[in-house]
BAVOMI-5351 format. One record per residue (C-alpha): residue number from 0; residue in three letters; x, y negated, z. Coordinates in Angstrom, 3 decimals. Each point is the difference from the previous one (the first is absolute). Example, Ala and Ser with C-alpha at 12.3 -4.5 7.8 and 13.67 -1.06 7.14 Angstrom:
BEGIN
0|ALA|12.300|4.500|7.800
1|SER|1.370|-3.440|-0.660
***
This chain:
BEGIN
0|MET|31.850|7.026|2.271
1|GLY|0.212|3.143|2.097
2|PRO|-2.704|2.418|1.102
3|MET|-3.207|-1.279|1.583
4|PRO|0.465|-0.736|3.700
5|ASP|-1.429|1.886|2.920
6|PRO|-3.375|-1.736|0.464
7|ASP|0.329|0.020|3.768
8|ILE|3.028|-2.322|0.144
9|ARG|-0.038|-3.782|-0.074
10|TYR|0.080|-1.614|-3.384
11|ASN|3.310|-0.860|-1.672
12|VAL|0.385|-2.928|-2.406
13|ASN|2.051|2.218|-2.337
14|LEU|-2.957|2.333|-0.585
15|PRO|-2.877|-0.629|-2.455
16|LEU|-2.635|-2.476|1.188
17|THR|-2.299|-0.708|-2.948
18|VAL|-1.758|2.058|-2.658
19|ASP|2.528|-1.164|-2.563
20|GLU|2.907|0.991|2.231
21|MET|-1.684|3.371|0.508
22|THR|-0.250|0.402|-3.769
23|GLU|3.656|-0.997|-0.388
24|TRP|1.004|2.469|2.701
25|ASN|-1.990|2.743|-1.706
26|ALA|1.646|-0.752|-3.349
27|GLY|3.375|0.403|1.680
28|GLU|-1.032|3.317|1.461
29|LEU|-1.191|1.203|-3.409
30|LYS|3.328|-1.020|-1.529
31|ARG|1.904|1.760|2.772
32|HIS|-2.004|3.178|-0.594
33|ARG|0.333|-0.251|-3.786
34|VAL|-3.727|-0.477|-0.613
35|THR|-0.552|-1.892|-3.241
36|ARG|-3.021|-1.681|-1.552
37|ARG|-0.044|2.807|-2.545
38|THR|-0.336|2.420|2.914
39|ALA|-2.856|-2.061|1.378
40|LEU|-1.805|-0.050|-3.323
41|ARG|0.534|3.717|-0.410
42|THR|-1.390|0.578|3.483
43|ALA|-3.054|-2.065|-0.902
44|THR|-0.822|2.549|-2.684
45|ILE|0.635|3.132|2.084
46|GLY|-3.325|1.705|0.499
47|ALA|-1.410|-2.482|-2.486
48|GLY|-2.787|2.364|-0.933
49|SER|-1.586|-0.125|3.455
50|ILE|0.573|-3.732|0.514
51|THR|-1.175|-0.970|-3.472
52|ALA|-3.055|2.222|0.184
53|ALA|-0.999|-1.515|3.334
54|GLN|0.565|-3.562|-1.217
55|PHE|-1.867|0.548|-3.237
56|GLY|-2.922|1.787|1.655
57|LEU|-0.537|-2.848|2.444
58|ALA|0.353|-2.692|-2.663
59|GLN|-2.192|1.810|-2.509
60|LYS|-2.812|0.250|2.536
61|ALA|0.165|-3.742|0.735
62|PHE|0.280|-0.803|-3.726
63|ALA|-3.110|2.025|-0.794
64|ALA|-1.944|-1.466|2.941
65|GLY|0.689|-3.464|-1.395
66|GLY|-1.345|0.893|-3.446
67|GLY|3.375|0.554|-1.683
68|ARG|0.496|1.573|-3.440
69|ALA|3.258|1.896|-0.544
70|GLY|2.110|-0.145|-3.159
71|PRO|2.154|2.734|-1.569
72|VAL|3.287|-0.664|1.874
73|GLY|-1.416|1.188|3.324
74|VAL|0.477|-3.192|2.045
75|VAL|-2.661|-1.344|2.369
76|VAL|-0.329|-3.334|1.809
77|SER|-0.958|-0.076|3.687
78|GLY|0.323|-2.096|3.138
79|ARG|-0.942|-3.323|-1.631
80|HIS|0.201|-2.955|2.372
81|LEU|-0.326|-3.721|-0.565
82|SER|1.720|-2.983|1.545
83|PHE|-0.217|-3.746|-0.326
84|ALA|3.115|-1.141|-1.837
85|PRO|0.782|-3.622|0.915
86|ASP|3.612|0.344|-1.126
87|THR|0.292|-3.553|-1.320
88|PHE|0.449|-1.459|3.508
89|GLY|-3.261|-1.878|-0.507
90|LEU|-2.712|0.202|2.599
91|ARG|-2.618|1.502|-2.259
92|ASP|0.418|2.247|-2.979
93|SER|-2.578|2.138|-1.768
94|ALA|2.544|2.594|-1.130
95|MET|-0.642|3.576|1.116
96|ALA|2.584|2.772|0.327
97|LEU|-0.699|3.698|-0.437
98|THR|2.164|2.965|0.955
99|ALA|-0.882|3.646|-0.639
100|GLN|1.762|3.327|-0.089
101|LEU|0.774|1.986|-3.154
102|VAL|0.089|3.756|0.547
103|SER|0.627|2.717|-2.583
104|ARG|-0.258|3.775|-0.111
105|THR|3.755|0.268|-0.520
106|GLY|1.230|-2.580|2.505
107|LYS|1.457|-2.050|-2.863
108|LEU|-1.299|-2.737|-2.293
109|PRO|0.580|-0.192|-3.766
110|LYS|2.570|-2.659|-0.891
111|THR|-2.466|-1.499|-2.469
112|LEU|-2.795|-0.383|2.564
113|ARG|-1.432|-3.515|0.351
114|ALA|-2.604|-1.240|2.489
115|TYR|-2.391|-2.927|-0.296
116|VAL|-2.668|-1.713|2.093
117|GLU|-3.019|-1.064|-2.058
118|VAL|-2.230|-2.740|1.413
119|GLY|-3.392|-1.393|-0.966
120|GLN|-3.168|-1.482|1.437
121|SER|-2.254|3.022|-0.416
122|PRO|0.448|3.797|0.111
123|GLY|1.428|1.380|-3.229
124|HIS|0.778|-3.422|-1.453
125|TYR|3.648|-0.754|0.685
126|GLY|1.269|-2.994|-1.910
127|GLN|3.396|-0.397|1.703
128|ARG|2.845|2.487|0.227
129|TYR|3.051|-0.198|2.261
130|GLU|2.900|2.427|-0.287
131|ALA|0.975|1.536|3.338
132|GLU|3.507|0.839|1.140
133|ILE|0.666|3.673|0.766
134|VAL|2.266|0.558|3.012
135|HIS|1.698|3.289|0.916
136|LEU|0.545|0.141|3.755
137|VAL|2.543|2.623|1.079
138|GLY|1.298|0.601|3.508
139|GLN|3.484|-1.395|0.506
140|TYR|1.317|3.046|1.798
141|VAL|-0.933|3.553|0.845
142|VAL|-2.281|0.458|3.017
143|PRO|1.314|3.090|1.832
144|ASN|-2.724|2.636|-0.116
145|GLY|-2.273|-2.355|-1.926
146|PRO|-0.699|-1.558|-3.401
147|ALA|2.007|-2.864|-1.482
148|GLY|-3.107|-1.195|-1.819
149|SER|-0.717|-0.801|-3.641
150|GLN|-2.989|-2.242|-0.711
151|PHE|-1.131|-2.288|-2.833
152|TYR|-1.971|-3.223|0.388
153|LEU|-1.418|-2.504|-2.435
154|LYS|-0.017|-3.654|1.001
155|GLY|-2.112|-2.461|-1.943
156|GLN|-0.898|-3.623|0.517
157|MET|-3.107|-1.625|-1.425
158|THR|0.479|-3.722|-0.555
159|GLY|-1.981|-2.828|-1.556
160|LEU|-3.164|0.984|1.880
161|ARG|-2.697|-2.451|1.050
162|PRO|-0.688|-0.518|3.725
163|ASP|-3.085|1.527|1.608
164|ARG|-0.751|2.302|-2.925
165|VAL|-0.804|3.701|-0.172
166|TYR|2.346|1.902|-2.320
167|HIS|-0.175|3.623|-1.087
168|TYR|3.162|1.944|-0.751
169|ARG|1.432|3.392|-0.796
170|VAL|3.491|1.486|-0.404
171|VAL|0.830|1.589|-3.356
172|LEU|3.026|1.925|-1.225
173|ASN|1.156|0.079|-3.596
174|ASP|-1.102|3.639|-0.391
175|GLY|-3.656|-0.934|0.591
176|THR|-0.114|0.696|3.744
177|ALA|-2.363|-2.468|1.693
178|THR|-1.250|-0.507|3.527
179|GLY|-3.619|-0.664|0.742
180|ASP|-1.249|-3.571|0.236
181|ALA|0.688|-1.996|3.150
182|TYR|-0.505|-3.663|0.783
183|PHE|1.144|-2.809|2.277
184|THR|-0.861|-3.607|0.797
185|THR|2.671|-2.682|-0.182
186|ALA|0.436|-2.366|2.918
187|PRO|-2.132|-3.137|0.140
188|THR|1.655|-3.352|0.441
189|PHE|-0.749|-3.376|1.479
190|ARG|0.525|-2.972|-2.284
191|ILE|1.273|-2.835|2.127
192|GLY|-1.373|-3.355|-1.056
193|ARG|1.243|-3.427|1.067
194|ARG|-1.768|0.124|3.344
195|HIS|-1.444|3.410|0.533
196|VAL|-0.285|3.575|-1.261
197|VAL|-2.456|0.840|-2.741
198|ASP|-1.082|3.340|-1.512
199|VAL|-0.493|1.663|3.394
200|PRO|0.347|3.826|-0.308
201|ARG|-2.805|2.352|0.872
202|PRO|0.159|1.865|3.350
203|PHE|2.269|3.045|-0.077
204|THR|1.208|2.836|2.223
205|PHE|3.417|1.584|0.422
206|THR|1.005|3.043|2.051
207|ALA|3.110|0.951|1.964
208|PHE|1.567|2.896|1.874
209|ALA|3.389|1.660|0.512
210|ASP|1.723|3.308|0.801
211|VAL|-1.982|2.047|-2.505
212|GLY|1.839|3.080|-1.300
213|THR|-1.708|2.981|-1.576
214|ASN|-2.056|2.975|1.116
215|ASN|1.634|2.262|-2.574
216|ALA|3.654|0.912|-0.401
217|PRO|1.717|0.540|-3.366
218|THR|-0.148|3.589|-1.195
219|ASP|3.567|1.192|-0.504
220|PRO|0.674|3.713|0.613
221|ARG|3.776|-0.238|-0.415
222|PHE|0.393|-2.781|2.538
223|ALA|-2.453|1.230|2.616
224|TRP|0.833|-1.202|3.494
225|GLY|2.871|1.961|1.492
226|ASN|2.915|1.602|-1.790
227|ASP|-1.933|3.179|-0.724
228|PRO|-3.223|-0.329|-2.029
229|ALA|-1.211|3.136|1.747
230|SER|-0.186|-2.063|3.183
231|VAL|-3.234|-1.530|-1.250
232|THR|-1.694|3.226|-1.043
233|GLY|-3.725|-0.550|-0.003
234|ASN|0.365|-3.705|-0.662
235|GLY|-0.427|0.370|-3.743
236|GLY|3.579|-1.053|-0.707
237|THR|-0.667|-3.582|1.070
238|TRP|1.849|-2.083|2.540
239|ALA|-1.015|0.800|3.563
240|ARG|-2.812|-2.098|1.445
241|GLY|1.121|-3.225|1.587
242|VAL|3.394|-0.260|-1.710
243|PHE|-0.873|-2.034|-3.095
244|ASP|-3.668|-0.648|0.719
245|ASP|-2.149|-1.337|2.835
246|ASN|-1.236|3.367|1.190
247|TYR|1.323|0.196|3.527
248|TYR|-3.011|-1.570|1.661
249|SER|-0.407|0.561|3.725
250|ALA|-2.572|2.515|1.161
251|THR|-1.457|-2.795|2.141
252|ASP|-0.559|-2.348|-2.943
253|PRO|-3.801|-0.328|-0.290
254|VAL|0.206|-1.111|-3.637
255|ALA|2.775|2.021|-1.642
256|GLY|0.623|2.790|2.511
257|PRO|-1.462|3.514|-0.218
258|GLY|-3.751|-0.370|-0.103
259|GLY|0.282|-3.754|-0.494
260|THR|-2.218|-2.125|-2.188
261|ASP|2.583|-0.584|-2.762
262|PRO|3.017|2.285|-0.506
263|THR|1.467|-2.122|-2.821
264|PRO|-0.087|-3.660|1.103
265|ALA|2.865|-1.085|-2.295
266|VAL|-2.169|0.854|-3.003
267|THR|-3.222|-1.202|1.580
268|MET|1.318|-3.450|0.898
269|THR|0.727|-0.848|-3.636
270|ASN|-3.427|1.219|-1.054
271|LEU|-1.728|-2.011|2.715
272|MET|1.879|-3.146|-0.965
273|ALA|-1.228|0.384|-3.568
274|ARG|-3.558|-0.455|1.316
275|GLN|0.945|-3.539|1.001
276|LYS|0.757|-0.859|-3.657
277|PRO|3.241|-1.763|0.989
278|ALA|1.611|-2.612|-2.190
279|PHE|3.311|1.445|1.193
280|THR|1.432|2.236|2.708
281|LEU|2.987|-0.610|2.288
282|LEU|2.031|2.979|1.241
283|ALA|2.273|-1.179|2.808
284|GLY|2.758|2.564|-0.345
285|ASP|0.601|3.737|0.468
286|ILE|-1.583|0.879|-3.289
287|CYS|0.270|3.717|-0.820
288|TYR|2.557|1.461|2.456
289|ALA|2.264|1.670|-2.537
290|ASP|2.567|-0.701|2.745
291|PRO|-1.718|1.249|3.189
292|GLY|2.967|-0.970|2.192
293|GLY|-0.518|-3.698|-0.561
294|SER|3.482|-1.284|0.783
295|GLY|1.650|-0.358|-3.422
296|LEU|2.672|2.635|0.641
297|PRO|1.481|2.312|-2.686
298|ALA|-2.289|2.794|-1.166
299|ASP|0.375|3.638|1.046
300|ASN|-2.845|2.518|-0.053
301|THR|1.841|2.570|2.086
302|MET|-2.214|1.385|2.768
303|PRO|0.307|-1.340|2.618
304|THR|1.061|-3.326|-1.492
305|PRO|3.543|-0.844|1.180
306|LYS|0.498|-3.014|2.255
307|GLY|0.750|-3.091|-2.020
308|LYS|-2.003|1.280|-2.996
309|ASN|-3.620|-0.170|-1.169
310|ALA|-2.081|2.472|-1.971
311|TYR|-1.077|-1.315|-3.403
312|ASN|-2.285|1.180|-2.813
313|PRO|-0.537|-2.366|-2.963
314|TYR|-3.001|1.994|-1.232
315|VAL|-2.098|-1.255|2.920
316|TRP|-0.312|-3.150|-2.118
317|ASP|-1.820|2.008|-2.680
318|VAL|-2.611|1.090|2.529
319|PHE|-0.424|-3.486|1.461
320|LEU|-0.309|-1.902|-3.280
321|ASP|-2.620|2.439|-1.269
322|GLN|-1.780|-0.300|3.355
323|ILE|-0.424|-3.785|-0.287
324|GLU|-0.598|-0.180|-3.773
325|PRO|-3.834|-0.020|0.224
326|GLN|0.270|-3.392|1.733
327|ALA|3.437|-1.333|-0.983
328|ALA|-0.702|0.355|-3.731
329|PHE|-2.862|-2.506|0.396
330|SER|1.220|-2.536|2.578
331|PRO|3.572|-1.031|0.843
332|TRP|1.852|1.635|2.861
333|MET|2.683|-2.196|1.564
334|PHE|2.655|1.764|2.067
335|ALA|2.327|-1.056|2.805
336|THR|2.861|2.267|1.082
337|GLY|0.175|1.948|3.246
338|ASN|2.680|2.099|1.623
339|HIS|-1.164|3.132|-1.848
340|ASP|0.471|-1.871|-3.295
341|MET|3.799|-0.290|0.344
342|GLU|1.042|2.800|-2.378
343|PRO|3.785|0.214|-0.546
344|LEU|-0.321|2.614|-2.750
345|TYR|0.313|-2.487|-2.836
346|GLY|2.614|-2.491|-1.112
347|ALA|-0.596|-3.666|-0.706
348|THR|-2.762|-0.679|-2.488
349|SER|0.190|-2.154|-3.097
350|TYR|-2.895|-2.066|1.388
351|LEU|2.265|-1.419|2.695
352|GLY|2.424|-2.807|-0.562
353|ASP|2.813|1.511|2.055
354|SER|1.590|3.371|0.681
355|ALA|-1.919|0.724|3.200
356|SER|-3.144|2.109|0.250
357|HIS|-0.716|0.047|3.760
358|GLY|-1.839|3.265|-0.594
359|TYR|-2.587|-1.659|-2.249
360|ALA|1.292|0.946|-3.466
361|GLY|-2.528|2.830|-0.326
362|LEU|-2.842|-2.305|1.035
363|GLN|1.015|-2.537|-2.624
364|HIS|-0.540|2.645|-2.679
365|ARG|-3.132|1.574|1.451
366|LEU|-1.842|-3.138|1.080
367|ASP|-0.778|-3.460|-1.367
368|LEU|1.646|-2.220|2.589
369|PRO|-0.074|-3.609|-1.250
370|LYS|3.411|-1.554|-0.482
371|ASN|-0.602|-3.565|1.213
372|GLY|1.644|0.325|3.419
373|PRO|3.636|-0.304|1.044
374|LYS|2.301|1.711|-2.479
375|THR|1.420|2.529|2.464
376|CYS|-3.342|0.999|1.594
377|PRO|-1.946|2.084|-2.539
378|SER|-3.099|0.505|2.178
379|VAL|-0.380|-3.655|1.054
380|TYR|-2.377|-1.994|-2.188
381|ARG|-3.065|-2.231|-0.055
382|PHE|-3.254|-0.419|-1.877
383|VAL|-3.168|-2.078|0.231
384|TYR|-3.554|1.220|-0.557
385|GLY|-2.644|-2.725|0.070
386|ASN|0.521|-2.019|3.176
387|VAL|2.079|2.715|1.721
388|ALA|3.802|0.090|-0.171
389|VAL|1.686|3.328|0.796
390|ILE|3.625|0.711|0.814
391|SER|1.752|3.385|0.316
392|VAL|2.766|0.105|2.612
393|ASP|2.633|2.742|0.341
394|ALA|0.034|0.731|3.744
395|ASN|2.852|2.509|-0.463
396|ASP|2.263|-3.041|-0.395
397|LEU|-1.123|-1.353|3.393
398|SER|-0.571|3.100|2.141
399|ALA|1.589|0.416|3.413
400|GLU|-1.335|3.559|0.334
401|ILE|1.271|1.661|-3.204
402|GLN|3.095|-1.885|-1.082
403|THR|1.016|1.930|-3.120
404|ASN|-0.855|-2.981|-2.215
405|THR|0.032|-2.756|2.628
406|GLY|1.568|-3.185|-1.296
407|TYR|0.589|1.229|-3.551
408|SER|-1.314|-3.256|-1.517
409|ASP|2.457|-2.084|2.059
410|GLY|-2.764|-2.493|0.750
411|ALA|-1.200|-0.353|-3.600
412|GLN|-3.433|1.426|0.772
413|LEU|-0.743|-2.358|2.897
414|SER|1.266|-3.003|-1.933
415|TRP|-2.257|0.859|-2.954
416|LEU|-2.914|0.768|2.309
417|GLU|0.214|-3.380|1.695
418|SER|0.271|-1.884|-3.287
419|THR|-3.042|1.865|-1.343
420|LEU|-2.130|-0.656|3.079
421|LYS|1.089|-3.634|0.020
422|GLU|-1.048|-0.365|-3.640
423|TRP|-3.380|1.591|0.650
424|ARG|-0.741|-2.199|2.994
425|THR|1.651|-3.346|-0.866
426|ASP|0.366|-0.429|-3.773
427|PRO|-2.753|-2.436|-1.111
428|GLU|-0.236|1.729|-3.378
429|VAL|-0.424|3.453|1.557
430|ALA|-1.479|-0.190|3.507
431|PRO|-3.505|-1.212|-1.021
432|GLY|-0.563|3.260|-1.873
433|ILE|1.038|2.288|2.884
434|ASP|-2.248|0.386|3.006
435|PHE|1.141|3.315|1.489
436|VAL|3.472|1.530|0.201
437|VAL|0.506|3.753|0.533
438|ALA|3.320|1.704|0.748
439|PHE|0.376|3.772|-0.102
440|PHE|2.890|2.180|1.098
441|HIS|0.745|3.208|1.858
442|HIS|1.570|-0.161|3.490
443|CYS|-2.348|-1.622|2.522
444|ALA|0.796|-3.364|1.525
445|TYR|-2.824|0.631|2.468
446|SER|-1.329|3.427|1.029
447|THR|-0.410|2.126|3.139
448|THR|0.379|3.552|-1.296
449|ASP|2.042|2.572|1.863
450|ASN|1.851|0.691|-3.283
451|HIS|1.949|-3.051|-1.229
452|ALA|-2.076|-2.721|1.775
453|SER|1.299|-3.486|-0.985
454|ASP|3.173|-0.767|-1.936
455|GLY|1.811|-2.976|1.510
456|GLY|2.172|-0.515|-3.057
457|VAL|-3.094|-0.469|-2.158
458|ARG|-1.804|-2.079|2.627
459|ASP|2.910|-2.358|0.659
460|ALA|0.558|-0.613|-3.711
461|LEU|-3.602|-0.407|-1.138
462|ASP|-2.126|-1.325|2.871
463|PRO|1.559|-3.510|-0.043
464|LEU|-0.422|-0.297|-3.782
465|PHE|-3.546|1.337|0.012
466|SER|-0.994|-2.311|2.843
467|LYS|1.603|-3.033|-1.634
468|TYR|-1.557|0.546|-3.416
469|GLN|-3.362|1.288|1.240
470|VAL|-0.073|3.499|-1.440
471|ASP|-3.545|1.263|0.525
472|LEU|0.291|3.801|-0.033
473|VAL|2.932|2.381|0.370
474|VAL|-0.578|3.590|-1.170
475|GLN|2.399|2.514|1.598
476|GLY|0.580|3.766|-0.108
477|HIS|2.518|2.409|1.595
478|ASN|-2.209|0.850|3.002
479|HIS|-2.555|2.636|-0.985
480|LEU|-3.121|-1.608|1.379
481|MET|-2.006|-3.217|-0.232
482|GLU|0.664|-2.934|2.319
483|ARG|-0.991|-3.664|-0.258
484|THR|1.394|-2.818|2.063
485|ASP|-1.609|-3.167|1.224
486|PRO|1.314|-3.068|-1.847
487|ILE|3.653|-0.666|0.874
488|LYS|2.009|-3.189|-0.359
489|ASN|3.706|-0.211|0.796
490|GLY|-0.096|3.336|1.766
491|GLN|-2.951|-0.819|2.242
492|ARG|-3.656|1.053|-0.134
493|THR|-2.150|-3.101|-0.425
494|LYS|-3.493|1.388|0.643
495|ALA|-2.056|3.166|0.170
496|ALA|-1.512|1.137|-3.296
497|PRO|-2.171|3.065|0.635
498|ASP|-2.020|1.821|-2.629
499|ARG|-2.180|-2.325|-2.155
500|SER|1.950|-3.117|0.992
501|THR|0.711|-2.954|-2.276
502|ILE|3.345|-1.783|0.348
503|GLU|1.662|-2.959|-1.660
504|PRO|3.587|1.002|-0.860
505|ALA|1.097|-3.613|-0.490
506|LEU|-0.606|-0.504|3.721
507|ASP|0.032|3.485|1.491
508|GLY|2.960|1.683|-1.694
509|VAL|0.839|3.230|-1.789
510|THR|-1.908|3.301|0.176
511|TYR|2.189|3.112|-0.177
512|LEU|-1.662|3.232|-1.024
513|CYS|1.658|3.419|-0.064
514|VAL|-1.735|2.300|-2.448
515|GLY|2.477|2.879|-0.157
516|SER|-3.061|2.238|0.135
517|GLY|0.043|0.946|-3.675
518|GLY|0.237|3.781|0.377
519|ARG|3.104|1.110|1.883
520|PRO|-0.425|1.799|3.355
521|ARG|-1.020|-2.526|2.616
522|TYR|2.015|-1.516|2.831
523|PRO|-1.251|-0.582|3.550
524|PHE|-0.027|-3.286|1.882
525|ARG|2.319|-0.420|2.967
526|PRO|-0.593|2.365|2.928
527|ALA|-0.361|-1.043|3.624
528|PRO|3.137|-1.606|1.467
529|SER|2.493|2.706|0.941
530|THR|3.710|0.760|-0.062
531|THR|-0.245|0.680|-3.742
532|ALA|-2.228|-3.024|-0.695
533|PRO|1.060|-2.569|2.599
534|ALA|-1.687|-3.314|0.633
535|PRO|2.284|-3.046|-0.018
536|ALA|1.951|-0.719|3.165
537|GLY|-2.162|-1.654|2.632
538|VAL|-3.294|1.225|-1.469
539|GLU|-1.996|2.224|2.350
540|PRO|-2.937|1.470|-1.942
541|SER|-3.182|0.576|1.968
542|GLY|-3.601|0.794|-0.797
543|PRO|-0.623|0.434|-3.756
544|GLN|3.638|-0.864|-0.788
545|ALA|1.131|3.200|1.699
546|LEU|-2.102|2.094|-2.380
547|PRO|0.989|1.275|-3.469
548|GLU|-0.324|-2.457|-2.849
549|GLY|-3.369|0.254|-1.741
550|GLN|-1.808|-1.019|-3.129
551|ARG|-2.241|-3.023|-0.404
552|TYR|-2.198|-0.507|-3.033
553|ARG|-3.673|-0.475|-0.833
554|GLY|-2.044|2.886|1.285
555|TYR|2.742|1.592|2.097
556|ARG|-0.865|1.247|3.479
557|PRO|2.701|1.534|2.233
558|ALA|-0.826|3.471|1.257
559|GLY|-1.502|-0.192|3.480
560|GLY|-0.763|-3.707|-0.104
561|LYS|1.897|-3.265|-0.299
562|ASN|3.642|0.324|1.088
563|SER|-0.647|3.350|1.694
564|ALA|2.695|1.912|-1.887
565|GLU|1.919|-2.537|-2.050
566|ASN|0.997|-3.644|-0.223
567|ASN|-2.050|-1.726|-2.676
568|THR|0.685|-3.540|1.235
569|GLU|1.823|-2.563|-2.149
570|ASN|3.021|-0.065|2.303
571|VAL|2.651|2.650|-0.583
572|ALA|2.499|0.224|2.854
573|ASN|2.478|2.417|-1.515
574|SER|0.529|-0.725|-3.689
575|TYR|3.453|-0.630|-1.447
576|VAL|1.819|-1.850|-2.768
577|TRP|3.084|1.130|-1.899
578|ALA|3.144|-2.111|0.327
579|LYS|3.178|0.396|-2.040
580|GLY|2.175|0.620|3.043
581|ASP|3.371|1.625|-0.663
582|SER|-1.286|2.265|-2.803
583|ALA|0.469|3.604|1.029
584|LEU|-0.692|2.932|-2.267
585|SER|-3.332|1.697|0.564
586|SER|-0.237|3.755|0.484
587|SER|-0.800|0.243|-3.729
588|GLY|3.141|-1.877|-1.017
589|TYR|-1.154|-3.509|-0.951
590|PRO|0.968|-3.264|1.745
591|THR|-2.709|-1.173|2.362
592|GLY|-0.756|-2.648|2.595
593|VAL|-1.205|0.162|3.594
594|LYS|-3.455|-0.142|1.575
595|VAL|-0.767|-2.988|2.205
596|PRO|-3.160|0.331|2.168
597|GLU|-2.596|-2.755|-0.294
598|THR|-3.463|-0.810|1.300
599|VAL|-2.429|-1.328|-2.620
600|ASP|-3.411|-1.646|-0.039
601|TRP|-0.578|-0.219|-3.770
602|SER|-1.149|3.550|-0.876
603|GLN|-3.666|-0.565|-0.815
604|VAL|-1.229|2.995|-2.057
605|ARG|1.434|3.540|0.030
606|TYR|-1.007|3.140|-1.900
607|ASP|2.300|3.018|-0.310
608|ASP|-1.342|1.856|-3.036
609|TYR|-0.440|-0.811|-3.705
610|ALA|-1.154|-3.406|-1.206
611|PHE|0.596|-2.718|-2.579
612|ILE|-0.975|-3.649|-0.273
613|ALA|-2.201|-1.681|-2.584
614|VAL|0.343|-3.780|-0.163
615|ASP|-2.904|-2.008|-1.435
616|VAL|1.080|-3.419|-1.266
617|VAL|-2.551|-2.704|-0.773
618|PRO|1.703|-2.958|-1.750
619|ALA|-1.682|-3.399|0.139
620|PRO|0.165|-3.435|-1.632
621|HIS|2.392|-2.529|1.446
622|GLY|-0.973|-1.154|3.485
623|GLN|-2.473|2.791|0.670
624|SER|0.414|3.022|2.271
625|THR|1.773|3.032|-1.478
626|THR|0.063|3.328|1.821
627|PHE|2.196|3.100|0.146
628|THR|-1.709|2.921|1.761
629|ILE|2.064|3.028|1.050
630|ARG|-2.044|3.190|0.345
631|THR|1.643|3.094|1.497
632|ILE|-1.544|3.201|-1.347
633|ALA|0.630|3.340|1.679
634|ASP|-0.018|3.308|-1.836
635|ALA|-2.544|2.568|1.168
636|LEU|-0.356|-1.361|3.535
637|PRO|-0.941|3.020|2.139
638|GLY|-3.617|0.059|1.077
639|THR|-1.303|-2.397|-2.636
640|GLY|-0.775|2.544|-2.689
641|ARG|1.111|-2.544|-2.607
642|PRO|3.099|-0.025|-2.235
643|GLN|1.033|-3.452|1.231
644|THR|-0.848|-2.452|2.744
645|GLU|0.850|-3.654|0.508
646|ILE|1.666|-0.296|3.426
647|ASP|1.211|-3.615|0.070
648|ARG|-0.584|-3.308|-1.761
649|LEU|1.850|-3.304|0.234
650|THR|-0.700|-3.125|-2.060
651|LEU|2.641|-2.628|-0.725
652|LYS|-1.292|-3.424|-0.978
653|ARG|1.713|-2.938|-1.719
654|THR|-1.005|-3.135|-1.862
655|ALA|0.530|0.591|-3.726
656|GLY|2.796|-2.003|-1.572
657|ARG|1.404|-1.114|3.342
658|GLY|2.530|2.726|0.685
659|ALA|2.897|-2.438|-0.205
660|ILE|1.974|-0.788|3.136
661|THR|1.943|-3.172|0.662
662|SER|3.382|1.526|0.823
***
């Protein structure tokens, strides 16, 4: 393929469309310019002293904080994170996966190094040992003016565990290196008898958010932002603020802006979630922002970044994994993929069954994504915890807004998704044990933000399936704020569900909740109708509808009185939804859709700063009422003087054991 096209012209079918085509195009360019893998590996070691020192310093600090004891070879273990591992295609599996990073003083590992995960039922008494695989992840090609990346990960899987048990574990290396003790609880299970479910699990809580990132950038003097390291004099040799971290908060942000109540919400959110003692955490895409461009284009750290390219720094992952370790080492974190998680720096991974990577090869090595979904969709999977079934969907495959990966599964994801939902809701051997179904993914099917709003590709693909098979809750990201809908069925709002409401999803429909408020700089809601934010044709806004879009959550009072300066009604006259259209290139160089104005009545709760959800599940015996309460918790709400505040609550109610539908 030839050079990348001018991003301002219409798209051409002969030019790269997907992440894999972008990777193929880049490989051709490297061949044309006589850049070899040996060159890439050599580049990865240029300035190795500064990179290695930064990596090791960060990892050593996390290792020590977790109670680690170093051995003589100078290798430490950091960034531990757990995942449920239902890789047998069964509904429930007590296996647990663990991934962690191995970092040395030299940037290399001894060939004789071996890693193990030791497991037992009390601290210091580890009766089982599992050998872990050690993976060397190296960038596929040279990033102009940036690092190629060289990182080591251990991947272990603990099998043969009993359900609903607390296990202690540690990682050990064959030189005597050992992490401190950590622990986890395996998933409970329902035993399904001839007529009803027995062994009802205890109540539990899980948490969810999205669009997290980091509040610290990797320290790397050689690859400081800009071609001349002197350009960041006074910045301590680190990347400039806001390039590979979250630190470009608006001065008007009352939480994270100058003088705000919390300057590091990405870190704080994880710490606040830990207070909920979650059984697991869902992260609905846009994980660490090693690729701040978010469109899956080839990497180039030239300043300014050329059109058709994205900046990329693999060492952001080091910062992020150490950031979440205090929680993720003790309860599983389950990840979906967002647009910022398409990283075309790596070739296909051995964990995949085909030659494609779709930009996820690096994630397959760094994370513990279960492998029970469709073969060609590495971030699509399912698991069951107690009476709750959870499914991860890859919205990049469905998006009308950012079409870099759109359609890569060729329908395989939707086919698998429907068969899974059908099994959960109609199979007589399965359905009695599943009361609530949760889907989580990135691009919003329903949202009214000024940035991104709703994605019609996602909505059109998923809303009919979710309505048909009675999905209870949909967790979304992408839009950097919190927004909850009223229940929706077949694209229509069925009833109002304000704060502290109770709904019955079997009758009322699906609740969609955007919680892309995990730490990245916030987005606003839609402004007043104007030439840049038009209302749909034929809509003439008047009264509150002519005012700027406002927030609505428990305790919120608009400045100057109700509706005096903003529209905080449920109706939004000037939202929009992305449609695939004729797929032009955006100004950044990726294929994109078109905005179609729409008026909505389903936007029930809106908050435009940092928040997460905690979901309290109370299972029940067959035939009795079981509940699923969604609490939205805001970080450092201005004026409260408290580190967190509950701003919304919605309870979903079902009859236990009767989640089956007739068709």
